[in-house]
C-alpha positions as CSV (number, residue, x, y, z in Angstrom):
1,N,5.2,-43.2,1.3
2,I,4.4,-46.2,-0.9
3,L,5.7,-44.7,-4.1
4,A,9.1,-43.8,-2.7
5,P,10.3,-47.4,-2.0
6,I,8.8,-48.6,-5.4
7,K,11.0,-46.0,-7.1
8,Q,14.0,-47.1,-5.2
9,Y,13.3,-50.7,-6.2
10,F,13.3,-49.9,-9.9
11,D,16.5,-47.8,-9.3
12,Y,18.0,-51.0,-8.0
13,L,16.8,-53.1,-10.9
14,I,18.4,-50.6,-13.3
15,D,21.7,-50.6,-11.4
16,A,21.7,-54.4,-11.3
17,G,21.2,-54.5,-15.1
18,I,17.9,-56.4,-14.7
19,R,15.9,-53.6,-16.3
20,N,16.9,-50.7,-18.5
21,D,13.7,-48.6,-18.0
22,H,12.1,-46.9,-15.0
23,P,8.3,-47.0,-15.4
24,C,7.6,-44.5,-12.5
25,A,10.6,-42.3,-12.5
26,T,8.6,-39.1,-13.3
27,L,5.4,-40.2,-11.5
28,N,4.4,-37.9,-8.6
29,I,1.3,-38.0,-6.5
30,M,-0.1,-34.6,-5.6
31,Q,-2.1,-34.4,-2.5
32,K,-5.3,-32.3,-3.0
33,R,-5.4,-29.7,-0.3
34,N,-8.7,-29.1,1.6
35,K,-9.8,-25.6,0.5
36,E,-13.0,-25.7,2.5
37,V,-13.8,-22.3,4.1
38,I,-14.4,-22.8,7.9
39,H,-17.0,-20.1,8.5
40,Q,-16.9,-20.3,12.3
41,D,-13.3,-19.3,12.2
42,L,-13.9,-16.1,10.3
43,F,-14.6,-12.6,11.6
44,S,-17.7,-10.5,11.3
45,S,-17.6,-6.9,10.0
46,E,-18.1,-5.6,13.6
47,E,-15.1,-7.6,14.8
48,L,-12.9,-6.4,11.9
49,E,-13.9,-2.9,12.6
50,L,-12.2,-3.2,16.0
51,L,-8.8,-3.2,14.2
52,M,-9.4,0.5,13.4
53,N,-9.3,1.4,17.0
54,R,-5.6,0.9,17.6
55,E,-3.8,3.2,20.0
56,E,-0.5,4.6,18.6
57,R,2.1,6.8,20.3
58,Y,3.0,8.7,17.0
59,E,0.3,10.3,14.9
60,A,2.1,9.7,11.6
61,L,2.4,6.0,12.4
62,K,-1.2,5.8,13.4
63,T,-2.4,7.3,10.1
64,K,-0.3,4.9,8.1
65,N,-1.5,1.9,10.0
66,L,-5.1,3.0,9.7
67,A,-4.7,3.3,6.0
68,L,-3.1,-0.1,5.8
69,V,-5.7,-1.8,8.0
70,S,-8.5,-0.2,6.1
71,L,-7.4,-1.8,2.9
72,L,-7.5,-5.2,4.6
73,I,-10.9,-4.9,6.1
74,Y,-12.8,-2.7,3.6
75,Q,-11.3,-3.9,0.3
76,G,-10.2,-7.3,1.4
77,L,-6.8,-7.0,-0.3
78,A,-4.2,-9.6,0.0
79,A,-0.9,-8.6,1.7
80,G,1.0,-8.9,-1.6
81,E,-1.5,-6.6,-3.3
82,I,-1.1,-3.9,-0.6
83,E,2.7,-4.1,-1.0
84,K,2.5,-3.4,-4.7
85,L,0.1,-0.4,-4.5
86,K,1.4,2.8,-6.1
87,L,0.4,6.4,-5.2
88,K,-1.2,6.8,-8.6
89,D,-3.5,3.8,-7.9
90,L,-5.4,5.8,-5.4
91,D,-8.0,8.2,-6.8
92,L,-9.5,10.2,-4.0
93,E,-11.4,12.5,-6.4
94,N,-13.4,9.6,-7.7
95,G,-13.3,7.5,-4.5
96,T,-11.6,4.5,-6.0
97,I,-8.4,2.4,-5.8
98,Y,-6.9,0.3,-8.6
99,I,-5.6,-3.1,-7.8
100,K,-3.0,-4.5,-10.2
101,E,-3.4,-8.0,-11.6
102,S,-1.2,-10.7,-10.0
103,R,-0.5,-14.3,-10.8
104,K,-3.5,-15.5,-8.8
105,L,-5.8,-12.5,-8.8
106,T,-7.3,-10.3,-11.5
107,S,-7.1,-6.5,-11.7
108,R,-10.0,-4.4,-10.4
109,V,-11.1,-1.0,-9.4
110,L,-12.7,-0.8,-5.9
111,D,-14.7,1.9,-4.2
112,L,-13.3,3.5,-1.1
113,H,-15.2,3.2,2.2
114,P,-16.4,6.6,3.4
115,K,-14.0,6.5,6.4
116,Q,-11.1,6.1,4.0
117,F,-11.3,9.5,2.4
118,R,-10.2,11.3,5.5
119,I,-7.7,8.7,6.4
120,F,-5.9,8.7,3.1
121,D,-6.2,12.4,2.6
122,N,-4.4,12.9,6.0
123,Y,-1.9,10.2,5.2
124,I,-0.9,11.5,1.8
125,S,-0.8,15.2,2.7
126,V,1.0,14.8,6.1
127,A,2.3,11.4,7.2
128,R,3.6,10.1,3.8
129,K,5.4,13.3,3.1
130,K,7.2,13.1,6.4
131,A,8.1,9.4,6.0
132,I,9.1,9.4,2.3
133,N,12.8,9.0,1.6
134,G,13.5,10.5,-1.9
135,K,11.1,10.0,-4.8
136,M,9.0,7.0,-4.3
137,E,6.0,5.7,-6.2
138,E,4.7,3.3,-3.5
139,L,1.5,4.2,-1.7
140,L,2.4,3.0,1.8
141,I,5.7,4.1,3.3
142,G,7.1,2.7,6.5
143,K,8.6,4.8,9.3
144,L,12.1,4.4,8.0
145,G,11.2,5.8,4.6
146,T,11.0,2.4,2.8
147,K,8.0,0.8,1.2
148,I,5.8,-1.5,3.1
149,R,6.6,-5.2,2.7
150,V,4.4,-8.3,3.2
151,D,6.4,-9.1,6.4
152,D,5.6,-5.6,7.8
153,I,1.9,-6.2,7.1
154,N,2.0,-9.6,8.8
155,Y,3.7,-8.1,11.8
156,L,1.2,-5.3,12.1
157,V,-1.7,-7.7,12.0
158,S,0.0,-10.0,14.6
159,T,-0.1,-7.1,17.1
160,F,-3.9,-7.3,17.1
161,K,-4.0,-10.9,18.2
162,P,-4.8,-10.0,21.9
163,L,-8.2,-8.9,20.6
164,F,-8.9,-12.5,19.5
165,P,-6.4,-14.7,21.5
166,D,-8.1,-18.0,20.6
167,R,-8.5,-17.3,16.9
168,N,-6.2,-17.2,13.9
169,L,-6.0,-13.6,12.9
170,N,-3.8,-12.9,9.9
171,P,-4.1,-11.1,6.5
172,K,-5.4,-14.2,4.9
173,T,-8.2,-14.9,7.4
174,I,-9.1,-11.2,7.3
175,R,-9.5,-11.3,3.5
176,Q,-11.5,-14.5,3.7
177,S,-13.7,-12.9,6.3
178,V,-14.3,-9.8,4.1
179,I,-15.3,-11.9,1.1
180,A,-17.6,-14.0,3.3
181,N,-19.2,-10.9,4.8
182,W,-19.8,-9.4,1.4
183,L,-21.8,-12.5,0.5
184,N,-23.5,-13.4,3.7
185,E,-23.9,-10.1,5.7
186,K,-24.3,-7.6,2.9
187,R,-25.9,-10.0,0.4
188,I,-23.9,-8.8,-2.5
189,Q,-24.4,-11.0,-5.6
190,L,-21.9,-13.8,-6.1
191,E,-20.7,-12.6,-9.5
192,E,-20.1,-9.1,-8.1
193,V,-18.1,-10.5,-5.2
194,Q,-16.0,-12.5,-7.6
195,L,-15.0,-9.3,-9.4
196,M,-14.5,-7.4,-6.1
197,S,-12.2,-10.1,-4.7
198,G,-10.3,-10.6,-7.9
199,Q,-10.8,-14.3,-7.9
200,R,-10.5,-15.9,-11.3
201,W,-13.1,-18.7,-10.8
202,I,-16.6,-18.2,-9.5
203,S,-16.4,-21.6,-7.9
204,T,-13.7,-20.2,-5.6
205,T,-16.0,-17.4,-4.5
206,A,-18.9,-19.7,-4.0
207,R,-17.0,-21.5,-1.3
208,Y,-17.6,-18.5,0.9
209,V,-21.4,-18.7,0.8
210,H,-22.6,-19.8,4.2
211,T,-25.9,-21.6,4.6
212,P,-27.1,-21.4,8.3
213,I,-27.6,-24.6,10.1
214,A,-31.4,-24.1,10.5
215,E,-31.7,-23.6,6.7
216,Q,-29.5,-26.7,6.1
217,K,-31.8,-28.8,8.2
218,E,-34.8,-27.4,6.4
219,L,-33.3,-28.3,3.0
220,I,-32.4,-31.8,4.2
221,N,-35.9,-32.4,5.6
222,K,-37.4,-31.1,2.4
223,F,-35.3,-33.0,-0.2
224,H,-34.0,-36.1,1.6
225,P,-35.3,-39.2,-0.3
226,L,-36.3,-40.9,2.9
227,N,-38.7,-38.1,3.8
């Protein structure tokens, strides 16, 4: 707000012939976004598991949605990563799925959850074959025979909001919750979680480490210089 009128003032000086240079023409101030993880807004593993209990009228649609939701809550994939998955990326024989590198995230190979073997086997052998329209490489196919888009994923997740009416449930908060649960519930090492989540910087992953309030008080009492 302060910089904008200053730029206009120098524009005026140039137009009036008082100056022939503009000292702040290319100056921009970037506001640093708060990237703090609000742990009380995240979802536990038990809460995320509720998303797997969805009632569906059509069995084929139920299988596809189960497969999609499982990738959100077990692998912590971003919606854009799910959209780009190919059938060849899924390896049921070895129980893994390959996630391609993106602009923000690294490539990785993740283990499947035990529940996913039956889900994906049923989806690929039955539901996907019924839904597919021509020859398609994409793993997840919508009911109209087209590949799943990010908007489709966002819509599906929005239908679960009645489960948590006062909380912000979306693919991003689900992913954040999965990463936090890997660290704080399952006690997986920080470096391993960084690889599993595809985050390029370990400092990004470290933001998901949650120190309980009681432990925080104990540390303050132990190390505060006035104690």
